[in-house]
py3Dmol code that shows the C-alpha trace and the ligand (Angstrom):
import py3Dmol

protein = """\
ATOM      1  CA  UNK A   1      84.110 -51.221 -16.852  1.00  0.00           C
ATOM      2  CA  UNK A   2      85.884 -53.777 -19.060  1.00  0.00           C
ATOM      3  CA  UNK A   3      88.866 -53.278 -21.365  1.00  0.00           C
ATOM      4  CA  UNK A   4      88.375 -52.462 -25.080  1.00  0.00           C
ATOM      5  CA  UNK A   5      87.567 -55.590 -27.099  1.00  0.00           C
ATOM      6  CA  UNK A   6      90.046 -54.676 -29.889  1.00  0.00           C
ATOM      7  CA  UNK A   7      93.188 -52.615 -30.471  1.00  0.00           C
ATOM      8  CA  UNK A   8      92.001 -49.039 -31.180  1.00  0.00           C
ATOM      9  CA  UNK A   9      95.377 -48.147 -32.699  1.00  0.00           C
ATOM     10  CA  UNK A  10      94.935 -50.548 -35.627  1.00  0.00           C
ATOM     11  CA  UNK A  11      91.164 -51.017 -36.008  1.00  0.00           C
ATOM     12  CA  UNK A  12      89.772 -48.205 -38.178  1.00  0.00           C
ATOM     13  CA  UNK A  13      86.293 -49.778 -38.237  1.00  0.00           C
ATOM     14  CA  UNK A  14      85.779 -48.356 -34.730  1.00  0.00           C
ATOM     15  CA  UNK A  15      85.313 -44.565 -34.605  1.00  0.00           C
ATOM     16  CA  UNK A  16      88.005 -42.854 -32.561  1.00  0.00           C
ATOM     17  CA  UNK A  17      85.599 -40.107 -31.575  1.00  0.00           C
ATOM     18  CA  UNK A  18      81.813 -40.393 -31.163  1.00  0.00           C
ATOM     19  CA  UNK A  19      79.647 -37.312 -30.547  1.00  0.00           C
ATOM     20  CA  UNK A  20      76.037 -37.647 -29.377  1.00  0.00           C
ATOM     21  CA  UNK A  21      73.043 -35.290 -29.443  1.00  0.00           C
ATOM     22  CA  UNK A  22      70.938 -36.769 -26.645  1.00  0.00           C
ATOM     23  CA  UNK A  23      67.396 -35.840 -27.721  1.00  0.00           C
ATOM     24  CA  UNK A  24      63.965 -37.065 -26.658  1.00  0.00           C
ATOM     25  CA  UNK A  25      63.976 -36.879 -22.853  1.00  0.00           C
ATOM     26  CA  UNK A  26      60.926 -34.599 -22.777  1.00  0.00           C
ATOM     27  CA  UNK A  27      58.887 -36.791 -25.132  1.00  0.00           C
ATOM     28  CA  UNK A  28      59.869 -39.924 -23.191  1.00  0.00           C
ATOM     29  CA  UNK A  29      58.448 -38.284 -20.049  1.00  0.00           C
ATOM     30  CA  UNK A  30      55.320 -36.966 -21.849  1.00  0.00           C
ATOM     31  CA  UNK A  31      54.596 -40.454 -23.177  1.00  0.00           C
ATOM     32  CA  UNK A  32      54.522 -41.638 -19.561  1.00  0.00           C
ATOM     33  CA  UNK A  33      52.508 -38.635 -18.327  1.00  0.00           C
ATOM     34  CA  UNK A  34      55.453 -37.642 -16.178  1.00  0.00           C
ATOM     35  CA  UNK A  35      57.068 -34.204 -15.805  1.00  0.00           C
ATOM     36  CA  UNK A  36      59.883 -33.387 -18.259  1.00  0.00           C
ATOM     37  CA  UNK A  37      62.550 -33.473 -15.562  1.00  0.00           C
ATOM     38  CA  UNK A  38      61.880 -37.188 -15.017  1.00  0.00           C
ATOM     39  CA  UNK A  39      62.911 -37.688 -18.660  1.00  0.00           C
ATOM     40  CA  UNK A  40      66.191 -35.869 -18.020  1.00  0.00           C
ATOM     41  CA  UNK A  41      66.777 -37.973 -14.900  1.00  0.00           C
ATOM     42  CA  UNK A  42      66.170 -41.144 -16.906  1.00  0.00           C
ATOM     43  CA  UNK A  43      68.639 -39.777 -19.466  1.00  0.00           C
ATOM     44  CA  UNK A  44      71.480 -39.942 -16.933  1.00  0.00           C
ATOM     45  CA  UNK A  45      71.213 -43.742 -17.019  1.00  0.00           C
ATOM     46  CA  UNK A  46      71.772 -43.667 -20.801  1.00  0.00           C
ATOM     47  CA  UNK A  47      74.789 -41.394 -20.273  1.00  0.00           C
ATOM     48  CA  UNK A  48      76.302 -43.967 -17.896  1.00  0.00           C
ATOM     49  CA  UNK A  49      75.600 -46.787 -20.358  1.00  0.00           C
ATOM     50  CA  UNK A  50      77.036 -44.933 -23.342  1.00  0.00           C
ATOM     51  CA  UNK A  51      80.255 -44.224 -21.410  1.00  0.00           C
ATOM     52  CA  UNK A  52      80.589 -47.919 -20.556  1.00  0.00           C
ATOM     53  CA  UNK A  53      79.860 -49.147 -24.084  1.00  0.00           C
ATOM     54  CA  UNK A  54      82.162 -46.546 -25.698  1.00  0.00           C
ATOM     55  CA  UNK A  55      85.064 -47.574 -23.452  1.00  0.00           C
ATOM     56  CA  UNK A  56      84.378 -51.265 -23.985  1.00  0.00           C
ATOM     57  CA  UNK A  57      84.297 -50.928 -27.799  1.00  0.00           C
ATOM     58  CA  UNK A  58      87.570 -48.969 -27.859  1.00  0.00           C
ATOM     59  CA  UNK A  59      86.200 -45.499 -28.655  1.00  0.00           C
ATOM     60  CA  UNK A  60      88.815 -42.998 -27.390  1.00  0.00           C
ATOM     61  CA  UNK A  61      86.694 -39.815 -27.283  1.00  0.00           C
ATOM     62  CA  UNK A  62      82.999 -39.490 -26.403  1.00  0.00           C
ATOM     63  CA  UNK A  63      81.418 -36.029 -26.568  1.00  0.00           C
ATOM     64  CA  UNK A  64      77.892 -35.410 -25.271  1.00  0.00           C
ATOM     65  CA  UNK A  65      75.668 -32.383 -25.980  1.00  0.00           C
ATOM     66  CA  UNK A  66      73.997 -31.843 -22.592  1.00  0.00           C
ATOM     67  CA  UNK A  67      72.788 -28.226 -22.822  1.00  0.00           C
ATOM     68  CA  UNK A  68      72.906 -25.839 -25.783  1.00  0.00           C
ATOM     69  CA  UNK A  69      73.267 -22.045 -25.829  1.00  0.00           C
ATOM     70  CA  UNK A  70      69.626 -22.027 -27.007  1.00  0.00           C
ATOM     71  CA  UNK A  71      68.412 -24.236 -24.099  1.00  0.00           C
ATOM     72  CA  UNK A  72      68.651 -21.206 -21.783  1.00  0.00           C
ATOM     73  CA  UNK A  73      65.366 -20.096 -23.408  1.00  0.00           C
ATOM     74  CA  UNK A  74      63.481 -23.078 -21.879  1.00  0.00           C
ATOM     75  CA  UNK A  75      61.128 -22.473 -18.921  1.00  0.00           C
ATOM     76  CA  UNK A  76      63.078 -21.307 -15.844  1.00  0.00           C
ATOM     77  CA  UNK A  77      62.090 -24.390 -13.802  1.00  0.00           C
ATOM     78  CA  UNK A  78      63.372 -26.788 -16.490  1.00  0.00           C
ATOM     79  CA  UNK A  79      66.697 -24.912 -16.768  1.00  0.00           C
ATOM     80  CA  UNK A  80      67.224 -24.965 -13.017  1.00  0.00           C
ATOM     81  CA  UNK A  81      66.244 -28.618 -12.682  1.00  0.00           C
ATOM     82  CA  UNK A  82      68.764 -29.477 -15.436  1.00  0.00           C
ATOM     83  CA  UNK A  83      71.521 -27.492 -13.680  1.00  0.00           C
ATOM     84  CA  UNK A  84      70.724 -29.317 -10.412  1.00  0.00           C
ATOM     85  CA  UNK A  85      70.776 -32.621 -12.268  1.00  0.00           C
ATOM     86  CA  UNK A  86      74.258 -31.901 -13.667  1.00  0.00           C
ATOM     87  CA  UNK A  87      75.541 -31.150 -10.133  1.00  0.00           C
ATOM     88  CA  UNK A  88      73.886 -34.289  -8.745  1.00  0.00           C
ATOM     89  CA  UNK A  89      75.133 -36.516 -11.592  1.00  0.00           C
ATOM     90  CA  UNK A  90      78.686 -35.259 -11.070  1.00  0.00           C
ATOM     91  CA  UNK A  91      78.447 -35.851  -7.326  1.00  0.00           C
ATOM     92  CA  UNK A  92      77.139 -39.402  -7.847  1.00  0.00           C
ATOM     93  CA  UNK A  93      79.228 -40.519 -10.829  1.00  0.00           C
ATOM     94  CA  UNK A  94      82.628 -38.848 -10.409  1.00  0.00           C
ATOM     95  CA  UNK A  95      84.291 -41.510  -8.234  1.00  0.00           C
ATOM     96  CA  UNK A  96      83.129 -44.323 -10.513  1.00  0.00           C
ATOM     97  CA  UNK A  97      84.310 -42.450 -13.638  1.00  0.00           C
ATOM     98  CA  UNK A  98      87.664 -41.827 -11.965  1.00  0.00           C
ATOM     99  CA  UNK A  99      88.000 -45.491 -10.940  1.00  0.00           C
ATOM    100  CA  UNK A 100      87.378 -46.399 -14.564  1.00  0.00           C
ATOM    101  CA  UNK A 101      90.215 -44.130 -15.728  1.00  0.00           C
ATOM    102  CA  UNK A 102      87.840 -41.721 -17.560  1.00  0.00           C
ATOM    103  CA  UNK A 103      89.179 -38.225 -18.218  1.00  0.00           C
ATOM    104  CA  UNK A 104      86.420 -35.612 -17.951  1.00  0.00           C
ATOM    105  CA  UNK A 105      86.311 -32.288 -19.753  1.00  0.00           C
ATOM    106  CA  UNK A 106      83.593 -29.658 -20.153  1.00  0.00           C
ATOM    107  CA  UNK A 107      83.191 -27.253 -23.060  1.00  0.00           C
ATOM    108  CA  UNK A 108      80.885 -24.268 -23.534  1.00  0.00           C
ATOM    109  CA  UNK A 109      80.297 -20.836 -22.028  1.00  0.00           C
ATOM    110  CA  UNK A 110      80.947 -22.236 -18.553  1.00  0.00           C
ATOM    111  CA  UNK A 111      81.140 -18.754 -16.995  1.00  0.00           C
ATOM    112  CA  UNK A 112      77.335 -18.580 -17.514  1.00  0.00           C
ATOM    113  CA  UNK A 113      76.796 -21.501 -15.093  1.00  0.00           C
ATOM    114  CA  UNK A 114      76.124 -21.069 -11.399  1.00  0.00           C
ATOM    115  CA  UNK A 115      79.070 -21.116  -8.984  1.00  0.00           C
ATOM    116  CA  UNK A 116      78.150 -24.523  -7.496  1.00  0.00           C
ATOM    117  CA  UNK A 117      78.161 -26.242 -10.880  1.00  0.00           C
ATOM    118  CA  UNK A 118      81.346 -24.435 -11.994  1.00  0.00           C
ATOM    119  CA  UNK A 119      83.055 -25.650  -8.835  1.00  0.00           C
ATOM    120  CA  UNK A 120      81.975 -29.279  -9.454  1.00  0.00           C
ATOM    121  CA  UNK A 121      83.165 -29.033 -13.061  1.00  0.00           C
ATOM    122  CA  UNK A 122      86.625 -27.769 -12.214  1.00  0.00           C
ATOM    123  CA  UNK A 123      86.973 -30.315  -9.384  1.00  0.00           C
ATOM    124  CA  UNK A 124      86.048 -33.201 -11.704  1.00  0.00           C
ATOM    125  CA  UNK A 125      88.344 -31.996 -14.510  1.00  0.00           C
ATOM    126  CA  UNK A 126      91.192 -31.601 -12.034  1.00  0.00           C
ATOM    127  CA  UNK A 127      90.618 -34.978 -10.366  1.00  0.00           C
ATOM    128  CA  UNK A 128      90.582 -36.901 -13.662  1.00  0.00           C
ATOM    129  CA  UNK A 129      93.168 -34.912 -15.619  1.00  0.00           C
ATOM    130  CA  UNK A 130      95.870 -37.585 -15.643  1.00  0.00           C
ATOM    131  CA  UNK A 131      93.527 -40.480 -16.447  1.00  0.00           C
ATOM    132  CA  UNK A 132      94.390 -42.322 -19.638  1.00  0.00           C
ATOM    133  CA  UNK A 133      91.137 -44.109 -20.557  1.00  0.00           C
ATOM    134  CA  UNK A 134      88.074 -42.737 -22.345  1.00  0.00           C
ATOM    135  CA  UNK A 135      88.063 -38.947 -22.885  1.00  0.00           C
ATOM    136  CA  UNK A 136      84.539 -37.871 -21.953  1.00  0.00           C
ATOM    137  CA  UNK A 137      83.637 -34.315 -22.974  1.00  0.00           C
ATOM    138  CA  UNK A 138      80.340 -32.751 -21.898  1.00  0.00           C
ATOM    139  CA  UNK A 139      79.087 -29.662 -23.752  1.00  0.00           C
ATOM    140  CA  UNK A 140      77.070 -27.347 -21.504  1.00  0.00           C
ATOM    141  CA  UNK A 141      75.895 -23.879 -22.571  1.00  0.00           C
ATOM    142  CA  UNK A 142      77.583 -24.708 -25.863  1.00  0.00           C
ATOM    143  CA  UNK A 143      76.778 -23.512 -29.386  1.00  0.00           C
ATOM    144  CA  UNK A 144      78.783 -24.160 -32.542  1.00  0.00           C
ATOM    145  CA  UNK A 145      78.353 -20.573 -33.780  1.00  0.00           C
ATOM    146  CA  UNK A 146      79.450 -19.202 -30.402  1.00  0.00           C
ATOM    147  CA  UNK A 147      82.528 -21.459 -30.543  1.00  0.00           C
ATOM    148  CA  UNK A 148      83.446 -20.163 -34.040  1.00  0.00           C
ATOM    149  CA  UNK A 149      82.915 -16.525 -32.990  1.00  0.00           C
ATOM    150  CA  UNK A 150      85.114 -16.968 -29.889  1.00  0.00           C
ATOM    151  CA  UNK A 151      87.846 -18.602 -31.998  1.00  0.00           C
ATOM    152  CA  UNK A 152      87.629 -15.724 -34.503  1.00  0.00           C
ATOM    153  CA  UNK A 153      88.032 -13.199 -31.678  1.00  0.00           C
ATOM    154  CA  UNK A 154      91.085 -15.070 -30.346  1.00  0.00           C
ATOM    155  CA  UNK A 155      92.683 -15.073 -33.812  1.00  0.00           C
ATOM    156  CA  UNK A 156      91.866 -11.370 -34.305  1.00  0.00           C
ATOM    157  CA  UNK A 157      93.542 -10.620 -30.968  1.00  0.00           C
ATOM    158  CA  UNK A 158      96.678 -12.497 -32.007  1.00  0.00           C
ATOM    159  CA  UNK A 159      96.761 -10.609 -35.331  1.00  0.00           C
ATOM    160  CA  UNK A 160      96.360  -7.236 -33.611  1.00  0.00           C
ATOM    161  CA  UNK A 161      99.120  -8.126 -31.114  1.00  0.00           C
ATOM    162  CA  UNK A 162     101.360  -9.073 -34.046  1.00  0.00           C
ATOM    163  CA  UNK A 163     101.896 -12.717 -33.037  1.00  0.00           C
ATOM    164  CA  UNK A 164      99.951 -14.007 -36.083  1.00  0.00           C
ATOM    165  CA  UNK A 165      99.843 -12.868 -39.722  1.00  0.00           C
ATOM    166  CA  UNK A 166      96.437 -12.722 -41.448  1.00  0.00           C
ATOM    167  CA  UNK A 167      97.755 -15.195 -44.020  1.00  0.00           C
ATOM    168  CA  UNK A 168      98.802 -17.488 -41.153  1.00  0.00           C
ATOM    169  CA  UNK A 169      95.126 -18.182 -40.453  1.00  0.00           C
ATOM    170  CA  UNK A 170      94.487 -21.680 -41.761  1.00  0.00           C
ATOM    171  CA  UNK A 171      92.603 -24.849 -40.789  1.00  0.00           C
ATOM    172  CA  UNK A 172      95.066 -25.722 -38.052  1.00  0.00           C
ATOM    173  CA  UNK A 173      95.342 -22.275 -36.422  1.00  0.00           C
ATOM    174  CA  UNK A 174      91.548 -21.853 -36.512  1.00  0.00           C
ATOM    175  CA  UNK A 175      90.816 -25.318 -35.105  1.00  0.00           C
ATOM    176  CA  UNK A 176      93.433 -24.697 -32.425  1.00  0.00           C
ATOM    177  CA  UNK A 177      91.265 -21.922 -30.961  1.00  0.00           C
ATOM    178  CA  UNK A 178      88.077 -24.005 -30.832  1.00  0.00           C
ATOM    179  CA  UNK A 179      86.747 -25.562 -27.639  1.00  0.00           C
ATOM    180  CA  UNK A 180      87.540 -29.139 -28.690  1.00  0.00           C
ATOM    181  CA  UNK A 181      91.221 -28.431 -29.370  1.00  0.00           C
ATOM    182  CA  UNK A 182      93.443 -30.471 -29.342  1.00  0.00           C
ATOM    183  CA  UNK A 183      91.047 -33.422 -29.598  1.00  0.00           C
ATOM    184  CA  UNK A 184      90.458 -35.046 -33.008  1.00  0.00           C
ATOM    185  CA  UNK A 185      87.236 -34.310 -34.897  1.00  0.00           C
ATOM    186  CA  UNK A 186      84.278 -36.637 -34.288  1.00  0.00           C
ATOM    187  CA  UNK A 187      84.162 -39.549 -36.745  1.00  0.00           C
ATOM    188  CA  UNK A 188      80.554 -40.432 -35.949  1.00  0.00           C
ATOM    189  CA  UNK A 189      77.638 -38.249 -34.814  1.00  0.00           C
ATOM    190  CA  UNK A 190      74.667 -40.023 -33.239  1.00  0.00           C
ATOM    191  CA  UNK A 191      71.379 -38.184 -32.701  1.00  0.00           C
ATOM    192  CA  UNK A 192      68.489 -39.819 -30.882  1.00  0.00           C
ATOM    193  CA  UNK A 193      64.883 -38.595 -30.785  1.00  0.00           C
ATOM    194  CA  UNK A 194      63.997 -38.686 -34.498  1.00  0.00           C
ATOM    195  CA  UNK A 195      65.138 -35.247 -35.708  1.00  0.00           C
ATOM    196  CA  UNK A 196      67.758 -35.159 -38.453  1.00  0.00           C
ATOM    197  CA  UNK A 197      69.693 -31.970 -37.797  1.00  0.00           C
ATOM    198  CA  UNK A 198      72.909 -30.752 -36.176  1.00  0.00           C
ATOM    199  CA  UNK A 199      71.248 -28.116 -33.934  1.00  0.00           C
ATOM    200  CA  UNK A 200      74.320 -25.870 -33.635  1.00  0.00           C
ATOM    201  CA  UNK A 201      76.505 -28.630 -32.164  1.00  0.00           C
ATOM    202  CA  UNK A 202      80.204 -28.832 -33.166  1.00  0.00           C
ATOM    203  CA  UNK A 203      79.699 -27.023 -36.512  1.00  0.00           C
ATOM    204  CA  UNK A 204      83.358 -26.857 -37.528  1.00  0.00           C
ATOM    205  CA  UNK A 205      84.420 -30.220 -36.080  1.00  0.00           C
ATOM    206  CA  UNK A 206      81.595 -32.265 -37.655  1.00  0.00           C
ATOM    207  CA  UNK A 207      82.607 -31.321 -41.216  1.00  0.00           C
ATOM    208  CA  UNK A 208      83.482 -34.924 -42.187  1.00  0.00           C
ATOM    209  CA  UNK A 209      81.623 -36.903 -39.513  1.00  0.00           C
ATOM    210  CA  UNK A 210      79.362 -39.774 -40.505  1.00  0.00           C
ATOM    211  CA  UNK A 211      75.823 -38.903 -39.337  1.00  0.00           C
ATOM    212  CA  UNK A 212      73.520 -41.504 -37.804  1.00  0.00           C
ATOM    213  CA  UNK A 213      69.969 -40.760 -36.662  1.00  0.00           C
ATOM    214  CA  UNK A 214      67.528 -42.919 -34.732  1.00  0.00           C
ATOM    215  CA  UNK A 215      63.925 -42.491 -33.562  1.00  0.00           C
ATOM    216  CA  UNK A 216      64.871 -44.057 -30.227  1.00  0.00           C
ATOM    217  CA  UNK A 217      64.386 -41.511 -27.418  1.00  0.00           C
ATOM    218  CA  UNK A 218      67.498 -40.823 -25.326  1.00  0.00           C
ATOM    219  CA  UNK A 219      66.286 -42.574 -22.108  1.00  0.00           C
ATOM    220  CA  UNK A 220      65.835 -45.738 -24.221  1.00  0.00           C
ATOM    221  CA  UNK A 221      69.296 -45.606 -25.806  1.00  0.00           C
ATOM    222  CA  UNK A 222      70.955 -48.913 -24.969  1.00  0.00           C
ATOM    223  CA  UNK A 223      73.871 -51.153 -25.937  1.00  0.00           C
ATOM    224  CA  UNK A 224      72.055 -52.619 -28.954  1.00  0.00           C
ATOM    225  CA  UNK A 225      71.253 -49.160 -30.361  1.00  0.00           C
ATOM    226  CA  UNK A 226      74.832 -47.973 -29.786  1.00  0.00           C
ATOM    227  CA  UNK A 227      76.109 -51.084 -31.595  1.00  0.00           C
ATOM    228  CA  UNK A 228      73.724 -50.385 -34.499  1.00  0.00           C
ATOM    229  CA  UNK A 229      75.366 -46.958 -34.882  1.00  0.00           C
ATOM    230  CA  UNK A 230      78.869 -48.465 -34.625  1.00  0.00           C
ATOM    231  CA  UNK A 231      77.989 -51.093 -37.257  1.00  0.00           C
ATOM    232  CA  UNK A 232      76.697 -48.353 -39.570  1.00  0.00           C
ATOM    233  CA  UNK A 233      80.054 -46.590 -39.122  1.00  0.00           C
ATOM    234  CA  UNK A 234      82.054 -49.773 -39.724  1.00  0.00           C
ATOM    235  CA  UNK A 235      80.356 -50.130 -43.130  1.00  0.00           C
ATOM    236  CA  UNK A 236      81.333 -46.629 -44.303  1.00  0.00           C
ATOM    237  CA  UNK A 237      84.227 -45.750 -46.562  1.00  0.00           C
ATOM    238  CA  UNK A 238      85.548 -42.373 -45.432  1.00  0.00           C
ATOM    239  CA  UNK A 239      86.734 -40.390 -48.442  1.00  0.00           C
ATOM    240  CA  UNK A 240      87.357 -36.837 -47.126  1.00  0.00           C
ATOM    241  CA  UNK A 241      86.790 -35.461 -50.648  1.00  0.00           C
ATOM    242  CA  UNK A 242      88.885 -38.130 -52.436  1.00  0.00           C
ATOM    243  CA  UNK A 243      87.458 -40.778 -54.791  1.00  0.00           C
ATOM    244  CA  UNK A 244      86.702 -44.321 -53.652  1.00  0.00           C
ATOM    245  CA  UNK A 245      89.453 -45.636 -56.004  1.00  0.00           C
ATOM    246  CA  UNK A 246      92.035 -43.318 -54.401  1.00  0.00           C
ATOM    247  CA  UNK A 247      91.102 -44.556 -50.924  1.00  0.00           C
ATOM    248  CA  UNK A 248      91.240 -48.214 -51.996  1.00  0.00           C
ATOM    249  CA  UNK A 249      94.678 -47.691 -53.585  1.00  0.00           C
ATOM    250  CA  UNK A 250      96.030 -46.345 -50.264  1.00  0.00           C
ATOM    251  CA  UNK A 251      94.412 -49.204 -48.299  1.00  0.00           C
ATOM    252  CA  UNK A 252      96.014 -51.912 -50.543  1.00  0.00           C
TER     253      UNK A 252
END
"""
ligand_1 = """\
24
FPP
C 67.206 -33.054 -24.958
O 65.952 -33.681 -24.809
C 68.015 -33.253 -23.772
C 68.526 -32.256 -22.985
C 68.361 -30.825 -23.270
C 69.266 -32.562 -21.751
C 70.234 -33.699 -21.803
C 70.629 -33.989 -20.436
C 70.749 -35.197 -19.892
C 70.594 -36.460 -20.619
C 71.043 -35.238 -18.440
C 72.313 -35.802 -18.026
C 73.517 -35.342 -18.703
C 74.759 -35.460 -18.132
C 75.942 -35.241 -18.992
C 74.957 -35.780 -16.723
P 64.636 -32.798 -24.915
O 64.281 -32.332 -23.565
O 64.844 -31.704 -25.931
O 63.618 -33.831 -25.442
P 62.308 -33.514 -26.305
O 62.804 -33.098 -27.670
O 61.618 -34.839 -26.334
O 61.532 -32.449 -25.608
"""
view = py3Dmol.view(width=600, height=400)
view.addModel(protein, "pdb")
view.setStyle({"model": 0}, {"cartoon": {"style": "trace"}})
view.addModel(ligand_1, "xyz")
view.setStyle({"model": 1}, {"stick": {}})
view.zoomTo()
view.show()
């Protein structure tokens, strides 16, 4: 993997954090009269490519939605083939990710996963924990509402123990209990597969993200499509509720 092509510390036209909803594996397989799991397998290649391109362009955080809380309702065979695919992808890719200085993290209700996958997850997080390159976060068994409920419970516990006042609950204390803490919020959300919705992904964290949708199916996501999304982002003025004139005055 090559070095970033610019200085991420000074170039605000590159998003610091990109989140991706990887949709369209099933349709990609259907179009080829193949079983759905072959679409998921083909999707691993796009995961590898997006990690490489993100690191090369100077993105610091890449967060991928691999399996939602709602995906447990899929047919049993599809769920188990996805779980096996996660184990296999970790076994195959971990050394290469580590060599490329990628720091891996998983978010979601990980206690719901089988013991084999949980073991692979904690091994890969442990192995890469001191790496200083791209921060790659994979959301598995994750739902934005679940995340907010768990954070609320944690805050309620702190209030009942007396270590937090009710009026001490603010943006920062709430965000601090969410799964993504202490990572910055995504600047850019990419969704492949043609649907234009958030599907219970990082509901709190995406509050100010720029949203970019493409009809391209996830197994066909490539460098050119990723660059299209990054160019869209580079052309945006991020106002966070301020006026354009206020932002321009600060930039001058
Ligand atoms: C959505 O497409 C995709 C998923 C539920 C699985 C995503 C998983 C991978 C790309 C596998 C590898 C991931 C990692 C991190 C190793 P869909 O099945 O909903 O597509 P459809 O809408 O066309 O049916």
